[in-house]
VMD Tcl script that builds the backbone (N, CA, C; Angstrom):
set m [mol new atoms 258]
animate dup $m
set s [atomselect $m all]
$s set {name element resname resid chain x y z} {
  {N N UNK 1 A 31.310 4.432 14.981}
  {CA C UNK 1 A 31.234 4.289 16.505}
  {C C UNK 1 A 33.073 4.944 17.193}
  {N N UNK 2 A 33.206 5.973 17.900}
  {CA C UNK 2 A 34.176 6.143 18.337}
  {C C UNK 2 A 34.445 5.399 20.052}
  {N N UNK 3 A 35.638 4.861 19.903}
  {CA C UNK 3 A 35.757 3.895 21.288}
  {C C UNK 3 A 36.355 5.369 22.342}
  {N N UNK 4 A 36.106 4.579 23.234}
  {CA C UNK 4 A 36.508 5.279 24.238}
  {C C UNK 4 A 37.639 4.529 25.500}
  {N N UNK 5 A 38.523 5.222 25.301}
  {CA C UNK 5 A 39.305 5.013 26.584}
  {C C UNK 5 A 38.958 4.289 28.186}
  {N N UNK 6 A 39.355 2.784 28.151}
  {CA C UNK 6 A 39.175 2.204 29.544}
  {C C UNK 6 A 38.715 3.426 30.420}
  {N N UNK 7 A 39.560 3.949 31.145}
  {CA C UNK 7 A 40.061 4.976 32.616}
  {C C UNK 7 A 38.982 6.224 32.287}
  {N N UNK 8 A 38.574 6.282 31.203}
  {CA C UNK 8 A 37.341 7.260 30.678}
  {C C UNK 8 A 36.150 7.417 31.055}
  {N N UNK 9 A 35.736 7.538 31.904}
  {CA C UNK 9 A 33.949 7.905 31.869}
  {C C UNK 9 A 32.982 8.648 30.879}
  {N N UNK 10 A 31.989 7.829 30.422}
  {CA C UNK 10 A 31.060 8.869 29.944}
  {C C UNK 10 A 29.791 9.321 30.487}
  {N N UNK 11 A 29.077 10.236 30.196}
  {CA C UNK 11 A 27.965 11.094 31.304}
  {C C UNK 11 A 26.293 10.641 29.965}
  {N N UNK 12 A 26.062 10.524 31.071}
  {CA C UNK 12 A 25.046 10.130 29.825}
  {C C UNK 12 A 23.266 10.487 30.808}
  {N N UNK 13 A 22.245 11.216 30.104}
  {CA C UNK 13 A 21.144 11.923 31.006}
  {C C UNK 13 A 20.189 10.839 30.247}
  {N N UNK 14 A 19.639 10.263 31.782}
  {CA C UNK 14 A 18.813 9.025 31.603}
  {C C UNK 14 A 17.149 9.995 32.595}
  {N N UNK 15 A 16.264 9.576 32.329}
  {CA C UNK 15 A 15.112 10.329 32.800}
  {C C UNK 15 A 15.889 10.043 34.109}
  {N N UNK 16 A 15.022 10.856 35.375}
  {CA C UNK 16 A 14.559 10.102 37.488}
  {C C UNK 16 A 13.766 8.986 37.088}
  {N N UNK 17 A 12.937 8.354 36.283}
  {CA C UNK 17 A 11.843 7.643 36.695}
  {C C UNK 17 A 12.414 6.506 36.133}
  {N N UNK 18 A 13.103 6.388 35.215}
  {CA C UNK 18 A 14.470 5.373 34.531}
  {C C UNK 18 A 15.426 4.417 35.715}
  {N N UNK 19 A 15.458 5.843 36.480}
  {CA C UNK 19 A 17.001 5.503 37.296}
  {C C UNK 19 A 16.111 4.764 38.065}
  {N N UNK 20 A 15.308 5.419 39.220}
  {CA C UNK 20 A 14.053 4.749 39.940}
  {C C UNK 20 A 13.778 3.075 39.662}
  {N N UNK 21 A 13.541 3.454 38.615}
  {CA C UNK 21 A 12.728 1.333 38.013}
  {C C UNK 21 A 13.808 0.767 38.778}
  {N N UNK 22 A 15.179 0.994 37.910}
  {CA C UNK 22 A 15.800 0.805 37.927}
  {C C UNK 22 A 16.798 -0.384 39.457}
  {N N UNK 23 A 16.617 0.967 40.133}
  {CA C UNK 23 A 16.552 1.326 41.428}
  {C C UNK 23 A 15.467 -0.541 42.124}
  {N N UNK 24 A 14.336 0.062 41.886}
  {CA C UNK 24 A 13.166 -1.026 42.083}
  {C C UNK 24 A 13.337 -2.076 42.113}
  {N N UNK 25 A 13.818 -2.493 40.313}
  {CA C UNK 25 A 14.406 -3.754 40.227}
  {C C UNK 25 A 15.680 -4.684 40.716}
  {N N UNK 26 A 16.301 -4.031 40.776}
  {CA C UNK 26 A 17.535 -4.604 41.885}
  {C C UNK 26 A 16.947 -5.065 43.006}
  {N N UNK 27 A 16.309 -3.856 43.966}
  {CA C UNK 27 A 16.033 -4.836 45.237}
  {C C UNK 27 A 15.273 -5.594 45.645}
  {N N UNK 28 A 14.236 -5.765 44.817}
  {CA C UNK 28 A 13.876 -6.880 44.196}
  {C C UNK 28 A 15.146 -8.120 43.705}
  {N N UNK 29 A 15.311 -8.299 42.875}
  {CA C UNK 29 A 16.217 -9.008 42.125}
  {C C UNK 29 A 17.558 -9.447 43.431}
  {N N UNK 30 A 18.231 -8.250 44.312}
  {CA C UNK 30 A 18.148 -8.300 45.640}
  {C C UNK 30 A 17.867 -9.588 46.433}
  {N N UNK 31 A 17.087 -9.333 46.490}
  {CA C UNK 31 A 16.024 -10.624 47.727}
  {C C UNK 31 A 15.888 -11.995 47.366}
  {N N UNK 32 A 15.463 -11.820 45.365}
  {CA C UNK 32 A 15.787 -13.010 45.085}
  {C C UNK 32 A 16.906 -14.177 45.051}
  {N N UNK 33 A 17.886 -13.211 44.558}
  {CA C UNK 33 A 18.808 -13.704 44.678}
  {C C UNK 33 A 19.632 -14.278 45.728}
  {N N UNK 34 A 20.219 -15.413 45.074}
  {CA C UNK 34 A 21.364 -15.920 45.933}
  {C C UNK 34 A 22.938 -15.408 45.179}
  {N N UNK 35 A 23.686 -14.659 45.763}
  {CA C UNK 35 A 24.656 -14.210 45.321}
  {C C UNK 35 A 25.915 -14.805 46.006}
  {N N UNK 36 A 27.128 -15.137 44.721}
  {CA C UNK 36 A 28.084 -15.676 45.339}
  {C C UNK 36 A 29.320 -14.620 46.107}
  {N N UNK 37 A 29.464 -15.350 46.860}
  {CA C UNK 37 A 30.676 -14.008 47.359}
  {C C UNK 37 A 31.109 -12.655 46.555}
  {N N UNK 38 A 31.603 -13.140 46.360}
  {CA C UNK 38 A 32.652 -12.711 45.147}
  {C C UNK 38 A 31.704 -11.290 44.400}
  {N N UNK 39 A 30.148 -11.919 44.539}
  {CA C UNK 39 A 29.809 -10.812 43.468}
  {C C UNK 39 A 28.845 -9.536 44.656}
  {N N UNK 40 A 28.894 -10.079 45.800}
  {CA C UNK 40 A 28.235 -8.816 47.233}
  {C C UNK 40 A 28.539 -7.761 47.208}
  {N N UNK 41 A 29.991 -7.171 46.948}
  {CA C UNK 41 A 30.208 -6.316 46.564}
  {C C UNK 41 A 29.602 -5.495 45.526}
  {N N UNK 42 A 30.458 -5.523 44.480}
  {CA C UNK 42 A 30.142 -5.000 43.145}
  {C C UNK 42 A 28.104 -4.450 43.359}
  {N N UNK 43 A 27.496 -5.737 43.597}
  {CA C UNK 43 A 25.630 -5.140 43.992}
  {C C UNK 43 A 25.948 -4.721 44.835}
  {N N UNK 44 A 26.165 -4.627 45.772}
  {CA C UNK 44 A 25.844 -3.835 46.828}
  {C C UNK 44 A 26.404 -2.398 47.039}
  {N N UNK 45 A 27.435 -2.106 45.907}
  {CA C UNK 45 A 27.977 -0.896 45.299}
  {C C UNK 45 A 27.005 -0.505 44.585}
  {N N UNK 46 A 26.540 -1.024 43.599}
  {CA C UNK 46 A 25.386 -0.216 42.641}
  {C C UNK 46 A 24.654 0.052 43.397}
  {N N UNK 47 A 24.069 -0.483 43.906}
  {CA C UNK 47 A 22.538 -0.183 44.652}
  {C C UNK 47 A 22.591 1.003 45.604}
  {N N UNK 48 A 23.811 0.737 46.070}
  {CA C UNK 48 A 24.266 1.919 47.123}
  {C C UNK 48 A 24.496 3.206 45.741}
  {N N UNK 49 A 25.080 3.417 45.026}
  {CA C UNK 49 A 25.062 4.327 44.534}
  {C C UNK 49 A 24.176 4.621 43.538}
  {N N UNK 50 A 23.022 3.868 43.197}
  {CA C UNK 50 A 21.719 4.465 42.817}
  {C C UNK 50 A 21.008 5.385 43.764}
  {N N UNK 51 A 20.880 4.467 45.012}
  {CA C UNK 51 A 20.494 5.227 46.284}
  {C C UNK 51 A 20.956 7.019 46.028}
  {N N UNK 52 A 22.238 6.675 45.591}
  {CA C UNK 52 A 22.462 8.233 46.250}
  {C C UNK 52 A 22.362 9.358 45.441}
  {N N UNK 53 A 22.516 8.573 44.078}
  {CA C UNK 53 A 21.814 9.893 42.855}
  {C C UNK 53 A 20.229 9.738 42.481}
  {N N UNK 54 A 20.076 8.977 43.500}
  {CA C UNK 54 A 18.145 9.224 43.860}
  {C C UNK 54 A 17.810 10.139 44.572}
  {N N UNK 55 A 18.955 10.673 46.063}
  {CA C UNK 55 A 18.439 11.566 46.608}
  {C C UNK 55 A 19.521 12.586 46.503}
  {N N UNK 56 A 19.853 13.276 45.302}
  {CA C UNK 56 A 20.502 13.890 44.618}
  {C C UNK 56 A 19.418 14.752 43.842}
  {N N UNK 57 A 19.178 13.496 43.082}
  {CA C UNK 57 A 17.779 13.855 42.905}
  {C C UNK 57 A 16.698 13.974 42.871}
  {N N UNK 58 A 16.197 13.620 44.061}
  {CA C UNK 58 A 14.817 14.254 44.998}
  {C C UNK 58 A 15.608 15.586 45.850}
  {N N UNK 59 A 16.856 15.663 45.951}
  {CA C UNK 59 A 16.730 17.156 46.803}
  {C C UNK 59 A 16.946 18.218 45.026}
  {N N UNK 60 A 17.489 18.146 44.248}
  {CA C UNK 60 A 17.012 18.966 42.993}
  {C C UNK 60 A 15.407 18.977 42.882}
  {N N UNK 61 A 15.064 17.813 43.061}
  {CA C UNK 61 A 13.652 18.595 42.798}
  {C C UNK 61 A 12.783 19.623 43.677}
  {N N UNK 62 A 13.377 19.380 45.080}
  {CA C UNK 62 A 12.334 20.404 46.258}
  {C C UNK 62 A 13.456 21.845 45.609}
  {N N UNK 63 A 14.209 21.947 45.226}
  {CA C UNK 63 A 14.883 23.108 44.988}
  {C C UNK 63 A 14.258 23.678 43.802}
  {N N UNK 64 A 14.076 22.940 43.028}
  {CA C UNK 64 A 13.138 23.659 41.389}
  {C C UNK 64 A 11.513 24.052 41.633}
  {N N UNK 65 A 11.381 23.341 43.465}
  {CA C UNK 65 A 9.928 23.475 43.311}
  {C C UNK 65 A 9.697 24.915 44.257}
  {N N UNK 66 A 8.764 25.675 43.190}
  {CA C UNK 66 A 8.673 27.041 43.875}
  {C C UNK 66 A 7.624 27.014 44.800}
  {N N UNK 67 A 8.337 27.522 45.670}
  {CA C UNK 67 A 7.481 27.650 46.897}
  {C C UNK 67 A 6.050 28.797 46.697}
  {N N UNK 68 A 5.906 28.117 47.392}
  {CA C UNK 68 A 3.835 29.298 47.461}
  {C C UNK 68 A 3.821 29.818 48.725}
  {N N UNK 69 A 3.343 31.337 47.871}
  {CA C UNK 69 A 3.941 32.366 49.440}
  {C C UNK 69 A 2.452 32.542 50.068}
  {N N UNK 70 A 2.895 32.242 51.135}
  {CA C UNK 70 A 2.133 32.432 51.963}
  {C C UNK 70 A 1.099 33.125 52.447}
  {N N UNK 71 A -0.105 33.286 52.954}
  {CA C UNK 71 A -1.142 33.934 52.047}
  {C C UNK 71 A -1.544 34.509 53.912}
  {N N UNK 72 A -1.077 36.232 53.473}
  {CA C UNK 72 A -1.299 36.483 55.748}
  {C C UNK 72 A -3.257 36.391 55.828}
  {N N UNK 73 A -3.201 36.037 56.431}
  {CA C UNK 73 A -4.813 35.679 56.846}
  {C C UNK 73 A -5.586 37.540 56.644}
  {N N UNK 74 A -6.529 37.215 55.893}
  {CA C UNK 74 A -7.852 38.694 55.773}
  {C C UNK 74 A -7.980 38.783 57.011}
  {N N UNK 75 A -7.833 40.253 57.454}
  {CA C UNK 75 A -8.779 40.702 58.496}
  {C C UNK 75 A -9.996 41.325 57.980}
  {N N UNK 76 A -11.319 40.852 58.446}
  {CA C UNK 76 A -12.543 40.756 58.632}
  {C C UNK 76 A -13.162 42.084 59.011}
  {N N UNK 77 A -13.355 43.220 57.924}
  {CA C UNK 77 A -13.904 44.101 58.542}
  {C C UNK 77 A -14.684 44.168 59.938}
  {N N UNK 78 A -14.455 44.760 61.096}
  {CA C UNK 78 A -15.124 44.897 61.948}
  {C C UNK 78 A -16.984 45.764 62.069}
  {N N UNK 79 A -17.674 45.082 62.321}
  {CA C UNK 79 A -18.790 46.241 62.422}
  {C C UNK 79 A -19.303 46.524 63.258}
  {N N UNK 80 A -19.475 48.041 63.302}
  {CA C UNK 80 A -19.506 48.468 64.445}
  {C C UNK 80 A -20.859 48.292 64.937}
  {N N UNK 81 A -21.214 48.738 66.139}
  {CA C UNK 81 A -22.532 47.925 67.260}
  {C C UNK 81 A -23.288 48.861 66.197}
  {N N UNK 82 A -24.487 48.465 66.352}
  {CA C UNK 82 A -25.483 49.152 65.448}
  {C C UNK 82 A -26.498 49.651 67.211}
  {N N UNK 83 A -27.408 51.033 66.933}
  {CA C UNK 83 A -27.834 51.516 67.804}
  {C C UNK 83 A -29.469 51.644 67.269}
  {N N UNK 84 A -30.229 50.508 68.204}
  {CA C UNK 84 A -31.593 50.504 68.238}
  {C C UNK 84 A -32.390 51.848 68.319}
  {N N UNK 85 A -33.183 51.452 67.417}
  {CA C UNK 85 A -34.149 52.887 67.612}
  {C C UNK 85 A -35.508 52.317 68.224}
  {N N UNK 86 A -35.601 52.798 69.124}
  {CA C UNK 86 A -37.194 52.797 69.915}
  {C C UNK 86 A -38.216 54.002 69.403}
}
mol reanalyze $m
mol bondsrecalc $m
mol representation Tube
mol addrep $m
């Protein structure tokens, strides 16, 4: 396995659903946990970073959705008045 220098970050592809689930689990854990003061900032930053990632995912999903063409209302043919025969 190749070692990665500490200052270099790796990018990994993850399904958006996995990130949503991870975010949801962290929110539940955050509500239930009694964090130590030195843990508050890293946990908060992680939750905030996931929130930003999810916002970007949502923006990308809305860009990719094809806009449905708006149909113009069809005009019904006008009926000409019928003449009555007497």
